[in-house]
N, C-alpha and C positions, 0 to 999 in steps of 0.2 A: 222663739222672738230673741233676741239677745237679748246680753245679762243685766244691763240699764232697766229695759222693758220688766224682765220681771221681780227688777228690785222696790221697779215704780210699783207695781202691784202690790208686792207684799209691804209695803211700806202702810198699802189700806187698810193690809185686813185687819181683823179685831186678833186678839191674843189668843181667843178659841178657833178662829181661822186659820191660824199659824199653826197652832198645835195641830190640828186636823190633817193639814199640807204633811207635818212633819211624820206626822201618823200612817199617811200615803205612801210618802217615800220610803219610809223605814218597812214598810210591808211588801211593796215593789220591789226592793233588795232581796228582801226574804222571799221573797216569788222568784226569782231569779237563781239564788243559790238554789232553789229544791228543785229547780228547772233544770239544771247547769250538774247535777249531782254534787254540788257543794257540800248540801250537808243532806241529813236524812229524813222523812216524813216526820219520825217523831222528836228529830233537834227543833224541824219547823212550826210543826204544833207545838211544844213549850217554847220556842222561842216566840212565835205570833200570840199566845196565851200570856206571857208577860209582858208583849209592847203593848198588847189591847188592854189587857190592865190597867198599867204603867199611866198608859195615856188617859185613862178615863171615856175612849172608845164604846166599851161594852155596856154601857150606861145610859 
């Protein structure tokens, strides 16, 4: 999907849906860091915990 298409979809998402999408993108980035060895398992777990808590995903 091109940038304009993504922007059009993004504009129709609710605040909560946008926050959830941002959470998923950040989690994917953390997953990549762990998979490539850029961070340790302990760093990953702490960062994911903090992200989940801050974004209210664990509720």
